ZAMARGU-4260 file (C-alpha; in steps of 0.2 Angstrom, whole numbers, plus 5000, padded with zeros to 4 digits):
<rodrens>
0) 5002/4948/4867 | 4982/4953/4872 | 4982/4952/4889 | 4970/4938/4897 | 4962/4940/4913
5) 4947/4931/4922 | 4930/4933/4916 | 4919/4940/4928 | 4907/4928/4936 | 4890/4938/4942
10) 4884/4931/4957 | 4870/4931/4966 | 4866/4932/4984 | 4856/4933/4999 | 4860/4944/5014
15) 4873/4931/5018 | 4878/4918/5007 | 4870/4914/4992 | 4874/4900/4976 | 4867/4890/4960
20) 4870/4880/4949 | 4874/4887/4933 | 4882/4877/4916 | 4885/4864/4927 | 4893/4873/4940
25) 4891/4880/4957 | 4892/4899/4962 | 4896/4907/4979 | 4898/4926/4982 | 4906/4928/5004
30) 4897/4938/5016 | 4900/4955/5014 | 4897/4969/5027 | 4906/4979/5017 | 4894/4979/5003
35) 4881/4992/5006 | 4866/4982/4999 | 4870/4969/4988 | 4856/4966/4974 | 4853/4951/4962
40) 4864/4947/4945 | 4862/4933/4934 | 4876/4923/4933 | 4887/4916/4921 | 4899/4901/4914
45) 4915/4899/4923 | 4932/4901/4917 | 4938/4882/4908 | 4919/4876/4906 | 4912/4863/4919
50) 4919/4868/4936 | 4916/4870/4954 | 4916/4889/4957 | 4914/4900/4971 | 4911/4917/4964
55) 4926/4920/4955 | 4938/4915/4971 | 4940/4898/4965 | 4937/4886/4952 | 4939/4866/4952
60) 4942/4860/4936 | 4939/4840/4928 | 4957/4837/4929 | 4959/4841/4949 | 4969/4858/4944
65) 4959/4873/4955 | 4960/4892/4951 | 4957/4903/4965 | 4954/4924/4958 | 4963/4936/4971
70) 4953/4953/4973 | 4967/4965/4977 | 4980/4971/4966 | 4995/4962/4967 | 5010/4975/4968
75) 5024/4962/4974 | 5016/4960/4992 | 5011/4943/4989 | 4991/4946/4991 | 4989/4933/4974
80) 4996/4921/4987 | 4994/4925/5005 | 4974/4926/4998 | 4973/4909/4989 | 4981/4903/5003
85) 4965/4908/5011 | 4953/4899/4999 | 4963/4883/4999 | 4963/4881/5019 | 4947/4880/5022
90) 4942/4871/5003 | 4955/4857/5008 | 4967/4856/4992 | 4983/4852/4988 | 4991/4872/4988
95) 5003/4864/4976 | 4989/4861/4963 | 4984/4880/4965 | 4985/4894/4950 | 4981/4911/4956
100) 4973/4925/4943 | 4969/4944/4947 | 4949/4948/4946 | 4944/4961/4936 | 4934/4975/4945
105) 4918/4970/4951 | 4905/4981/4955 | 4887/4982/4955 | 4872/4995/4957 | 4865/4992/4976
110) 4847/4994/4980 | 4849/5011/4984 | 4855/5015/4966 | 4872/5019/4973 | 4885/5008/4966
115) 4893/4996/4977 | 4905/4979/4978 | 4900/4965/4968 | 4911/4953/4978 | 4924/4960/4990
120) 4933/4976/4992 | 4947/4976/4978 | 4961/4988/4982 | 4981/4988/4989 | 4982/5000/5004
125) 4986/5001/5019 | 4992/4984/5024 | 4973/4979/5022 | 4972/4965/5011 | 4975/4949/5024
130) 4965/4958/5039 | 4949/4964/5027 | 4946/4947/5019 | 4954/4935/5030 | 4935/4931/5034
135) 4924/4932/5019 | 4939/4922/5008 | 4938/4908/5022 | 4919/4907/5020 | 4920/4904/5001
140) 4933/4891/5002 | 4922/4884/5018 | 4906/4882/5007 | 4912/4876/4992 | 4919/4863/5005
145) 4901/4861/5014 | 4893/4858/4995 | 4906/4846/4991 | 4904/4836/5007 | 4884/4837/5004
150) 4886/4829/4987 | 4894/4815/4993 | 4883/4812/5005 | 4868/4812/4992 | 4875/4800/4980
155) 4882/4787/4992 | 4866/4791/5006 | 4877/4793/5021 | 4876/4807/5035 | 4887/4822/5028
160) 4893/4821/5048 | 4904/4805/5042 | 4913/4812/5026 | 4929/4820/5028 | 4935/4834/5015
165) 4952/4834/5012 | 4967/4836/5000 | 4956/4836/4985 | 4944/4823/4987 | 4929/4819/4998
170) 4931/4801/5008 | 4920/4790/5019 | 4932/4780/5032 | 4918/4768/5035 | 4912/4762/5018
175) 4931/4765/5009 | 4922/4777/4997 | 4930/4793/4988 | 4927/4804/4976 | 4938/4819/4968
180) 4932/4835/4970 | 4932/4837/4950 | 4921/4820/4951 | 4907/4831/4963 | 4907/4848/4957
185) 4894/4844/4945 | 4881/4837/4959 | 4887/4850/4971 | 4880/4866/4959 | 4862/4857/4961
190) 4862/4855/4983 | 4852/4868/4989 | 4856/4871/5009 | 4845/4885/5013 | 4855/4898/5023
195) 4867/4888/5032 | 4883/4895/5035 | 4898/4886/5034 | 4911/4879/5050 | 4928/4888/5047
200) 4942/4879/5053 | 4953/4882/5071 | 4968/4886/5071 | 4973/4869/5075 | 4966/4862/5059
205) 4977/4874/5050 | 4989/4865/5034 | 4991/4880/5023 | 4990/4894/5033 | 5005/4899/5043
210) 5017/4887/5032 | 5031/4895/5020 | 5025/4895/5005 | 5033/4903/4987 | 5024/4915/4976
215) 5013/4908/4964 | 5019/4921/4951 | 5038/4919/4956 | 5045/4908/4942 | 5036/4919/4928
220) 5044/4937/4936 | 5060/4928/4936 | 5059/4923/4917 | 5051/4940/4911 | 5036/4935/4908
225) 5025/4949/4903 | 5014/4953/4919 | 5014/4968/4921 | 5005/4985/4915 | 5018/4990/4904
230) 5018/4974/4895 | 5000/4974/4891 | 4994/4976/4874 | 4978/4975/4863 | 4974/4974/4845
235) 4974/4990/4834 | 4979/5002/4851 | 4992/5017/4847 | 5003/5024/4860 | 5005/5042/4868
240) 5015/5052/4879 | 5011/5068/4888 | 5022/5085/4888 | 5018/5091/4904 | 5018/5108/4910
245) 5034/5107/4923 | 5028/5120/4934 | 5014/5116/4947 | 4997/5123/4941 | 5008/5132/4927
250) 4999/5136/4905 | 5005/5132/4889 | 5008/5151/4883 | 5012/5146/4866 | 5012/5130/4857
255) 5019/5123/4840 | 5015/5108/4836 | 5018/5108/4817 | 5037/5099/4820 | 5031/5083/4831
260) 5017/5080/4815 | 5028/5081/4804 | 5036/5063/4813 | 5033/5049/4805 | 5020/5039/4813
265) 5011/5050/4824 | 4993/5053/4821 | 4987/5066/4832 | 4992/5080/4847 | 4979/5080/4860
270) 4978/5094/4872 | 4975/5090/4890 | 4968/5102/4901 | 4975/5108/4918 | 4963/5104/4933
275) 4955/5118/4939 | 4966/5131/4953 | 4962/5121/4970 | 4951/5108/4966 | 4957/5088/4963
280) 4967/5083/4952 | 4959/5071/4939 | 4974/5074/4929 | 4991/5083/4939 | 4995/5096/4926
285) 4990/5102/4908 | 4999/5093/4894 | 4999/5089/4877 | 4999/5070/4871 | 5008/5066/4854
290) 4997/5049/4847 | 5008/5038/4836 | 5006/5020/4827 | 5023/5017/4840 | 5029/5021/4854
295) 5045/5030/4848 | 5039/5040/4835 | 5027/5045/4849 | 5043/5051/4861 | 5051/5060/4845
300) 5034/5069/4842 | 5036/5074/4860 | 5052/5080/4856 | 5047/5091/4842 | 5036/5101/4852
305) 5039/5118/4856 | 5030/5124/4869 | 5032/5140/4878 | 5027/5138/4897 | 5019/5151/4910
310) 5026/5146/4925 | 5010/5147/4935 | 5005/5153/4954 | 5020/5144/4963 | 5032/5151/4950
315) 5043/5156/4966 | 5043/5141/4976 | 5059/5131/4983 | 5063/5118/4995 | 5075/5131/5006
320) 5060/5144/5005 | 5049/5130/5008 | 5058/5125/5023 | 5061/5141/5032 | 5042/5144/5029
325) 5039/5129/5040 | 5050/5135/5052 | 5040/5153/5053 | 5025/5144/5056 | 5030/5135/5069
330) 5038/5151/5079 | 5018/5156/5080 | 5002/5146/5087 | 4994/5132/5074 | 4979/5121/5077
335) 4977/5111/5094 | 4972/5094/5090 | 4973/5085/5105 | 4977/5094/5122 | 4977/5081/5138
340) 4980/5088/5155 | 4992/5103/5153 | 5008/5103/5145 | 5013/5122/5150 | 5012/5118/5168
345) 5019/5100/5168 | 5035/5109/5157 | 5035/5123/5171 | 5037/5112/5184 | 5048/5098/5178
350) 5063/5093/5184 | 5072/5093/5166 | 5064/5096/5148 | 5069/5091/5131 | 5068/5096/5115
355) 5074/5094/5096 | 5070/5100/5079 | 5067/5088/5065 | 5065/5090/5045 | 5061/5080/5032
360) 5059/5083/5014 | 5047/5078/4999 | 5054/5061/4992 | 5045/5052/4977 | 5038/5036/4977
365) 5049/5031/4961 | 5041/5014/4957 | 5051/5003/4945 | 5039/5005/4933 | 5032/5019/4927
370) 5016/5025/4928 | 5006/5017/4913 | 4989/5012/4906 | 4977/5005/4891 | 4960/5015/4890
375) 4950/5011/4875 | 4935/5022/4876 | 4920/5016/4864 | 4903/5021/4861 | 4896/5007/4869
380) 4908/5007/4885 | 4927/5009/4891 | 4942/4997/4896 | 4952/5001/4908 | 4969/4990/4908
385) 4983/4993/4919 | 4992/4995/4934 | 4983/5002/4948 | 4979/5001/4967 | 4962/5005/4969
390) 4954/4999/4951 | 4937/5005/4960 | 4942/5023/4958 | 4952/5022/4941 | 4930/5017/4937
395) 4925/5033/4945 | 4938/5044/4940 | 4936/5041/4922 | 4919/5040/4924 | 4920/5058/4930
400) 4932/5066/4917 | 4923/5057/4903 | 4907/5062/4910 | 4899/5046/4908 | 4883/5042/4922
405) 4884/5021/4920 | 4900/5020/4928 | 4895/4998/4926 | 4900/5002/4907 | 4919/5004/4911
410) 4929/4989/4915 | 4944/4990/4924 | 4956/4976/4925 | 4970/4978/4935 | 4988/4972/4929
415) 5003/4968/4941 | 5010/4982/4947 | 5029/4987/4946 | 5029/4994/4962 | 5015/5006/4970
420) 5020/5012/4987 | 5006/5024/4987 | 5008/5030/4970 | 4993/5022/4963 | 4981/5025/4974
425) 4979/5040/4961 | 4973/5036/4944 | 4977/5052/4935 | 4986/5041/4921 | 4970/5030/4919
430) 4961/5046/4916 | 4974/5055/4904 | 4975/5038/4890 | 4956/5039/4893 | 4953/5057/4888
435) 4967/5056/4874 | 4956/5037/4867 | 4941/5047/4867 | 4949/5062/4858 | 4958/5050/4844
440) 4943/5038/4844 | 4956/5021/4846 | 4961/5013/4860 | 4977/5019/4865 | 4991/5014/4878
445) 4998/5027/4886 | 5017/5026/4896 | 5024/5039/4905 | 5046/5041/4905 | 5058/5039/4923
450) 5057/5060/4922 | 5038/5060/4920 | 5035/5048/4934 | 5048/5060/4945 | 5044/5078/4939
455) 5023/5074/4941 | 5023/5063/4957 | 5010/5063/4970 | 5025/5067/4985 | 5027/5062/5002
460) 5022/5078/5012 | 5037/5089/5018 | 5037/5095/5036 | 5048/5101/5050 | 5045/5095/5068
465) 5045/5100/5085 | 5045/5089/5100 | 5046/5093/5118 | 5046/5083/5134 | 5048/5084/5154
470) 5052/5072/5167 | 5050/5076/5184 | 5062/5071/5197 | 5059/5054/5198 | 5063/5051/5181
475) 5044/5049/5176 | 5036/5056/5158 | 5026/5069/5163 | 5022/5080/5148 | 5026/5076/5129
480) 5022/5089/5114 | 5024/5086/5095 | 5022/5102/5083 | 5022/5100/5064 | 5022/5110/5050
485) 5019/5102/5034 | 5010/5102/5018 | 4997/5088/5020 | 4992/5075/5006 | 4975/5081/5008
490) 4978/5097/4997 | 4965/5096/4986 | 4954/5086/4993 | 4936/5088/4988 | 4927/5093/5003
495) 4940/5093/5014 | 4942/5110/5025 | 4961/5112/5029 | 4954/5112/5047 | 4956/5092/5045
500) 4970/5093/5033 | 4981/5087/5051 | 4974/5069/5049 | 4985/5064/5037 | 5000/5070/5045
505) 4998/5066/5064 | 4992/5053/5071 | 4990/5060/5090 | 4986/5041/5097 | 5004/5036/5091
510) 5016/5031/5106 | 5018/5041/5117 | 5001/5046/5115 | 4989/5038/5128 | 5003/5036/5141
515) 5008/5053/5146 | 4996/5065/5155 | 5000/5079/5149 | 5000/5077/5130 | 4997/5091/5114
520) 4998/5090/5098 | 4999/5106/5086 | 4997/5106/5067 | 5003/5121/5057 | 4998/5121/5037
525) 5011/5126/5025 | 5008/5131/5008 | 5015/5122/4995 | 5010/5119/4975 | 5019/5103/4974
530) 5004/5090/4973 | 5006/5077/4989 | 5000/5060/4992 | 5002/5043/5001 | 5019/5037/5002
535) 5022/5018/5010 | 5016/5021/5027 | 5010/5038/5025 | 5012/5049/5042 | 5021/5035/5050
540) 5037/5037/5042 | 5037/5054/5046 | 5031/5052/5066 | 5042/5036/5069 | 5058/5044/5063
545) 5057/5059/5075 | 5050/5052/5090 | 5060/5037/5090 | 5076/5051/5087 | 5071/5059/5101
550) 5068/5047/5113 | 5084/5043/5110 | 5092/5058/5112 | 5082/5057/5129 | 5091/5043/5135
555) 5107/5051/5130 | 5104/5066/5139 | 5099/5057/5155 | 5111/5043/5152 | 5098/5031/5153
560) 5097/5014/5143 | 5086/5020/5127 | 5079/5001/5128 | 5075/5003/5148 | 5066/5020/5146
565) 5055/5014/5131 | 5049/5002/5141 | 5047/5012/5156 | 5035/5022/5146 | 5026/5010/5138
570) 5022/5000/5155 | 5012/4983/5157 | 5000/4974/5142 | 4985/4983/5141 | 4972/4990/5126
575) 4972/5009/5123 | 4961/5017/5111 | 4969/5019/5095 | 4956/5030/5082 | 4971/5033/5067
580) 4973/5020/5055 | 4978/5003/5060 | 4967/5005/5078 | 4953/5000/5086 | 4966/4997/5100
585) 4986/4999/5103 | 4992/4988/5118 | 5009/4997/5123 | 5014/4977/5130 | 5013/4970/5111
590) 5026/4984/5107 | 5036/4980/5121 | 5037/4965/5119 | 5043/4965/5100 | 5056/4979/5107
595) 5064/4966/5119 | 5063/4953/5107 | 5074/4963/5093 | 5085/4968/5107 | 5088/4951/5114
600) 5090/4944/5095 | 5101/4959/5088 | 5112/4960/5105 | 5108/4977/5109 | 5117/4985/5123
605) 5134/4974/5119 | 5148/4984/5116 | 5153/4987/5100 | 5170/4989/5093 | 5177/5005/5089
610) 5170/5015/5075 | 5153/5004/5075 | 5139/5006/5083 | 5120/4998/5087 | 5103/5008/5088
615) 5085/5003/5090 | 5066/5009/5086 | 5049/5001/5085 | 5033/5007/5082 | 5014/5004/5078
620) 5010/5003/5063 | 4993/4999/5052 | 4986/4986/5068 | 5006/4977/5070 | 5020/4980/5079
625) 5039/4980/5076 | 5058/4985/5080 | 5073/4986/5069 | 5091/4984/5079 | 5103/4993/5066
630) 5121/4989/5065 | 5131/5002/5058 | 5151/5004/5053 | 5158/5023/5050 | 5175/5026/5045
635) 5188/5040/5049 | 5183/5050/5032 | 5161/5049/5039 | 5156/5034/5026 | 5146/5024/5033
640) 5138/5004/5028 | 5124/4996/5037 | 5131/4978/5042 | 5116/4971/5052 | 5098/4972/5054
645) 5087/4963/5067 | 5068/4965/5068 | 5055/4957/5078 | 5036/4958/5070 | 5020/4956/5079
650) 5008/4955/5067 | 4995/4944/5075 | 4991/4927/5063 | 5002/4925/5052 | 4997/4916/5034
655) 5014/4915/5026 | 5028/4919/5034 | 5038/4920/5017 | 5029/4937/5013 | 5029/4943/5029
660) 5050/4939/5029 | 5051/4946/5010 | 5040/4962/5016 | 5051/4964/5030 | 5066/4965/5020
665) 5058/4977/5008 | 5053/4990/5020 | 5070/4989/5028 | 5077/4991/5010 | 5067/5004/5005
670) 5070/5013/5021 | 5086/5014/5020 | 5086/5020/5002 | 5076/5035/5006 | 5087/5038/5023
675) 5102/5039/5014 | 5099/5051/4999 | 5083/5053/4994 | 5074/5072/4992 | 5065/5080/4978
680) 5072/5098/4976 | 5061/5110/4971 | 5066/5127/4961 | 5058/5142/4953 | 5040/5130/4956
685) 5045/5116/4949 | 5055/5100/4954 | 5070/5098/4946 | 5075/5080/4948 | 5072/5071/4932
690) 5082/5053/4934 | 5088/5041/4946 | 5106/5053/4943 | 5098/5067/4953 | 5087/5054/4963
695) 5100/5039/4969 | 5091/5026/4973 | 5101/5013/4986 | 5114/5002/4973 | 5116/4983/4979
700) 5134/4985/4989 | 5124/5001/5001 | 5110/4985/5005 | 5112/4976/5023 | 5124/4959/5021
705) 5111/4954/5035 | 5096/4953/5039 | 5085/4945/5051 | 5066/4943/5055 | 5059/4936/5066
710) 5039/4935/5070 | 5031/4932/5085 | 5017/4919/5086 | 4999/4923/5093 | 4982/4922/5090
715) 4977/4938/5087 | 4969/4946/5071 | 4980/4947/5057 | 4985/4963/5053 | 4995/4967/5038
720) 5013/4970/5034 | 5016/4979/5017 | 5020/4996/5026 | 5028/4988/5043 | 5046/4985/5039
725) 5050/5002/5035 | 5044/5016/5048 | 5059/5009/5060 | 5072/5008/5049 | 5079/5028/5048
730) 5077/5030/5067 | 5087/5014/5071 | 5098/5018/5058 | 5100/5037/5064 | 5102/5031/5083
735) 5116/5021/5079 | 5127/5034/5071 | 5126/5044/5084 | 5132/5029/5094 | 5145/5024/5083
740) 5152/5044/5080 | 5143/5055/5093 | 5133/5065/5077 | 5115/5067/5080 | 5106/5064/5064
745) 5090/5076/5065 | 5085/5078/5046 | 5085/5065/5032 | 5093/5061/5019 | 5109/5057/5030
750) 5120/5060/5013 | 5136/5069/5017 | 5130/5074/5035 | 5145/5066/5041 | 5158/5069/5030
</rodrens>
């Protein structure tokens, strides 16, 4: 099949909203405060001929069906549906008549000569898709509605204030006249409303936003229709797989490709150079790409390569050695990144002091769909097609790797992602495909195997945490310190000094930051050759596990209810500064509310049968608040199973409740899978995990049979949900295991710690 995409619509614009008639259609863009200096460009015809189009965001066809383009890559989080809901709500159409389609990357040159967004930011990460597009996409729909009303008002010679736009038509009650949007589209394209801004609907007018909607592409997904990057094809393409150096920063000592070239169907063997030591990862490792007429020949060719690898500068690195390295660092003094009050004095004067040490390994993203990309490098331009969370990064990195100054000559078409979780924030696989295509002069589809994906991931950072807390005679928390030795994901980030590495690993404003007078956060930068990157909820997963487990330990030692302890520290409803991702404020009252709701719905505090336990945990992440209660059963041999997970979430205004529940459930299962058995093992400067036999993802039988999601309704601005379900799961699980067995879980994965 040939991958079909929505034609890019180039839009002229003013400072806020701009619209023009083009080929019988109306073209509108959205207000963009994030755009540096937008620049006018010429408009082209919209898809499917004559239609009303608001930028690339919406097209109303003559048959009254509505096509809405969504800017952010879809990787299962449901933005194809939720973002379309924003447009459809303000436009006033039946959502059942809406189709959705992924927009290609839209960039342009700003007035200052720098690259900027043509329409809206296009990236999926950090749970920002809804919060970032909440207003711009609604304004796109509202502007279309405004122009349709103006068209009808002009045709009927009546005031626009007497008209109603609803359910895909404009009506005039007094004269009993009406016209469909399709009938009005052409006339609307000729209207000039000047700089008028559309009026957005009030919450009590919503009929789509806040209602449960099915994913628009659900049927195509479950029926196996080609949607993913791995399904995409273009005419004349070749296939490639790469033999990468298994050692961190290693090199090829000798290469014999004669046997590979002799395989029928093999066209070429192309070297991919290792990135400079200490430099950014344009690609991850030195490698040799076997290019062939088909995938089978390429894989057989790779098997036939005879390569002797040099082990590189990290030849002695091992998981055990790295753990000891972190422990040794914590014996000294690190970089103080926050220091409120006087922790040492407060701890010395305290009535009781608690301390604990925790460990978390490297883990892999392991998306179901391995990395892949199609690249077609030609003298007149470059086409990139594949599953990318950040298509603009792919554009930038491919341009740098190929030495192309004109980034506008590089088109990027994101496909649906078969899992991302932060792995596809990196574009190394797109760069590999582009380098190979340039070398062979043909379009190339490059595919990673599962083994490639596990051994050459950008892993979640590993680290050791030390926590200490002090209480006075009245039971008040008076001092808290969090010390972390880890290999930061900011490793080898361009132009970033090592003194800033802590920013990716510690969020000092996290609970209980700003809630205790004497508060110190300390970071130790550990050395490792393992590539690192963002992993679903980045540092939140690590921090939530240690903080929420530590709070439970404190409560048990103090013989205090763990829920009561958390609520006492959180205190009343108020806004506190929060400078890390998800801010700018944190409201401990909202976190307390989800704690109480989860506890109520999950029967926390009720007596459990022998061999069973119930644990609780909470976290603030990416602007939202979540709490979970986990029930476990443990048998006499130490085998355990999760019986139930009850969660409460507060993400402000909810767009699609179905999407919220799906993301919460997905985060719980992802968190449970990771907590049970997942760890990347390093020996001799290389990853030893090669497939799911050595990296055992959770099986269906291990999944919780019951998951409940309780959504807090309020009028706060919307936050994302994609990453929120994961951070509290591991600590709530560990706390439940302690309640059932008395065994404290201080390291992950849990694996066989109970047996």
